[in-house]
Backbone as a chain_set.jsonl record, in Angstrom:
{"seq": "MPTKHRSHGKKGQPEPRNKPVLWKWLLAVVLGPVLFLAWAELVLLLVGYGQPKGVFIR", "coords": {"N": [[161.459, 276.148, -18.701], [160.517, 273.802, -16.417], [157.993, 271.253, -16.62], [155.363, 270.205, -14.459], [154.702, 266.989, -13.368], [152.385, 264.465, -12.458], [152.92, 261.979, -9.976], [153.313, 258.617, -10.879], [151.829, 255.426, -10.362], [152.266, 251.901, -10.327], [153.061, 250.484, -13.504], [152.782, 252.841, -14.97], [150.328, 254.06, -14.593], [148.147, 256.611, -13.35], [147.955, 257.466, -9.863], [145.18, 256.508, -7.802], [142.644, 258.852, -6.904], [141.346, 260.232, -3.869], [138.262, 260.246, -4.044], [135.029, 261.366, -3.236], [132.449, 259.006, -2.724], [129.451, 258.615, -4.463], [127.198, 257.15, -3.543], [127.628, 256.946, -0.821], [127.412, 259.58, -0.017], [124.732, 260.115, -0.701], [123.47, 258.29, 0.995], [124.095, 259.383, 3.494], [122.8, 261.856, 3.274], [120.114, 261.108, 3.084], [119.698, 259.296, 5.21], [120.492, 260.724, 7.486], [118.547, 262.89, 8.176], [116.297, 261.19, 8.512], [117.021, 259.505, 10.654], [117.323, 261.472, 12.626], [114.677, 262.499, 12.855], [113.329, 260.183, 13.672], [114.548, 259.789, 16.149], [113.721, 262.141, 17.462], [110.933, 261.713, 17.51], [110.826, 259.463, 19.177], [111.842, 260.5, 21.586], [109.863, 262.44, 22.155], [107.683, 260.734, 22.445], [108.453, 259.264, 24.706], [108.469, 261.232, 26.702], [105.851, 261.819, 26.82], [104.525, 263.705, 25.238], [102.112, 265.162, 23.061], [99.183, 264.044, 21.214], [96.71, 261.806, 22.656], [97.038, 258.292, 22.083], [94.724, 256.901, 21.491], [93.158, 258.472, 19.895], [93.598, 257.944, 17.24], [92.719, 255.382, 16.872], [89.886, 253.54, 16.085]], "CA": [[160.669, 275.984, -17.5], [160.094, 272.397, -16.352], [156.571, 271.012, -16.366], [155.124, 269.339, -13.315], [153.977, 265.768, -13.685], [151.921, 263.703, -11.303], [153.627, 260.719, -9.81], [152.555, 257.475, -11.377], [151.999, 254.172, -9.644], [152.804, 250.812, -11.138], [152.688, 250.385, -14.925], [152.546, 254.144, -15.579], [148.97, 254.555, -14.385], [148.085, 257.587, -12.264], [147.459, 256.951, -8.584], [143.764, 256.851, -7.621], [142.368, 259.98, -6.021], [140.327, 259.989, -2.852], [137.07, 260.914, -4.536], [133.87, 260.918, -2.461], [131.583, 258.084, -3.438], [128.118, 259.197, -4.521], [126.213, 256.427, -2.735], [127.858, 257.289, 0.586], [126.86, 260.917, 0.173], [123.271, 259.988, -0.73], [123.083, 257.601, 2.218], [124.177, 260.35, 4.593], [121.783, 262.888, 3.074], [118.791, 260.529, 3.341], [119.635, 258.656, 6.519], [120.666, 261.72, 8.545], [117.263, 263.433, 8.618], [115.395, 260.117, 8.949], [117.42, 259.123, 12.009], [117.019, 262.578, 13.533], [113.226, 262.543, 13.091], [112.98, 259.006, 14.475], [115.019, 260.072, 17.503], [112.838, 263.163, 18.018], [109.649, 261.06, 17.795], [111.018, 258.597, 20.33], [111.953, 261.357, 22.767], [108.539, 263.006, 22.426], [106.841, 259.639, 22.928], [108.871, 258.91, 26.057], [108.09, 262.279, 27.652], [104.389, 261.903, 26.843], [104.051, 264.888, 24.531], [101.302, 264.899, 21.879], [97.808, 263.579, 21.37], [96.594, 260.414, 23.109], [97.079, 257.334, 20.966], [93.371, 256.447, 21.22], [92.533, 259.342, 18.9], [93.779, 257.367, 15.907], [92.148, 254.038, 16.834], [88.425, 253.6, 16.179]], "C": [[160.158, 274.542, -17.446], [158.596, 272.285, -16.06], [156.428, 270.051, -15.196], [154.286, 268.146, -13.76], [153.523, 265.12, -12.395], [152.724, 262.413, -11.203], [152.723, 259.579, -10.257], [152.857, 256.254, -10.536], [152.617, 253.137, -10.552], [152.265, 250.903, -12.557], [152.313, 251.735, -15.531], [151.145, 254.691, -15.411], [148.971, 255.57, -13.247], [147.511, 256.961, -10.99], [145.995, 257.36, -8.413], [143.609, 258.001, -6.631], [141.335, 259.555, -4.986], [139.1, 260.812, -3.217], [135.873, 260.454, -3.705], [132.943, 260.055, -3.317], [130.149, 258.601, -3.336], [127.138, 258.475, -3.613], [126.408, 256.705, -1.257], [127.268, 258.654, 0.9], [125.334, 260.856, 0.218], [122.757, 259.297, 0.53], [123.083, 258.566, 3.405], [123.085, 261.406, 4.486], [120.389, 262.357, 3.407], [118.686, 260.013, 4.768], [119.765, 259.642, 7.672], [119.345, 262.286, 9.044], [116.296, 262.361, 9.122], [115.735, 259.692, 10.374], [117.126, 260.226, 13.015], [115.532, 262.634, 13.851], [112.758, 261.345, 13.907], [113.386, 259.205, 15.927], [114.107, 261.093, 18.178], [111.475, 262.562, 18.374], [109.747, 260.183, 19.039], [111.097, 259.411, 21.621], [110.599, 261.937, 23.133], [107.581, 261.943, 22.958], [107.175, 259.304, 24.381], [108.483, 259.963, 27.09], [106.587, 262.511, 27.679], [103.808, 263.121, 26.159], [103.219, 264.463, 23.32], [99.906, 264.425, 22.222], [97.798, 262.161, 21.924], [96.505, 259.474, 21.905], [95.691, 256.831, 20.587], [92.656, 257.283, 20.182], [92.562, 258.684, 17.525], [93.168, 255.972, 15.773], [90.642, 254.153, 16.999], [87.875, 252.292, 16.609]], "O": [[159.438, 274.112, -18.347], [158.019, 273.109, -15.351], [157.279, 269.188, -14.978], [153.279, 268.302, -14.45], [154.193, 265.215, -11.366], [153.147, 261.84, -12.207], [151.513, 259.597, -10.027], [153.976, 256.063, -10.06], [153.401, 253.464, -11.443], [151.138, 251.349, -12.775], [151.585, 251.769, -16.523], [150.804, 255.698, -16.031], [149.714, 255.41, -12.279], [146.689, 256.046, -11.045], [145.609, 258.449, -8.836], [144.349, 258.103, -5.652], [140.552, 258.632, -5.21], [138.93, 261.938, -2.749], [135.716, 259.252, -3.488], [132.696, 260.353, -4.485], [129.691, 258.978, -2.257], [126.317, 259.126, -2.966], [125.435, 256.701, -0.504], [126.69, 258.855, 1.968], [124.713, 261.477, 1.08], [121.72, 259.682, 1.07], [122.163, 258.551, 4.223], [122.507, 261.806, 5.496], [119.568, 263.091, 3.959], [117.696, 260.267, 5.454], [119.197, 259.411, 8.74], [119.047, 262.173, 10.233], [115.549, 262.607, 10.07], [114.843, 259.534, 11.207], [116.722, 259.941, 14.142], [115.162, 262.801, 15.013], [111.873, 261.485, 14.751], [112.646, 258.831, 16.836], [113.756, 260.927, 19.346], [110.923, 262.87, 19.431], [108.832, 260.173, 19.864], [110.488, 259.049, 22.628], [110.222, 261.928, 24.305], [106.758, 262.227, 23.828], [106.275, 259.086, 25.191], [108.197, 259.622, 28.238], [106.099, 263.313, 28.475], [102.692, 263.529, 26.479], [103.577, 263.511, 22.627], [99.507, 264.412, 23.386], [98.738, 261.396, 21.707], [95.967, 259.828, 20.856], [95.499, 256.375, 19.46], [91.642, 256.849, 19.636], [91.635, 258.859, 16.734], [93.107, 255.434, 14.668], [90.166, 254.786, 17.941], [86.66, 252.148, 16.745]]}, "num_chains": 1, "name": "protein.A"}
């Protein structure tokens, strides 16, 4: 029974796999919710929803 081998690139090294990069995943996980909340705050601000801004200024 023949064994299956992966094809090798130049110099007998295995071809690189398309592996997800950790920093891209972390960027998406952190930046996704932050951008969504910023967008929601902007929309609420534009429609005038919420407390008057003078409440926080003394």
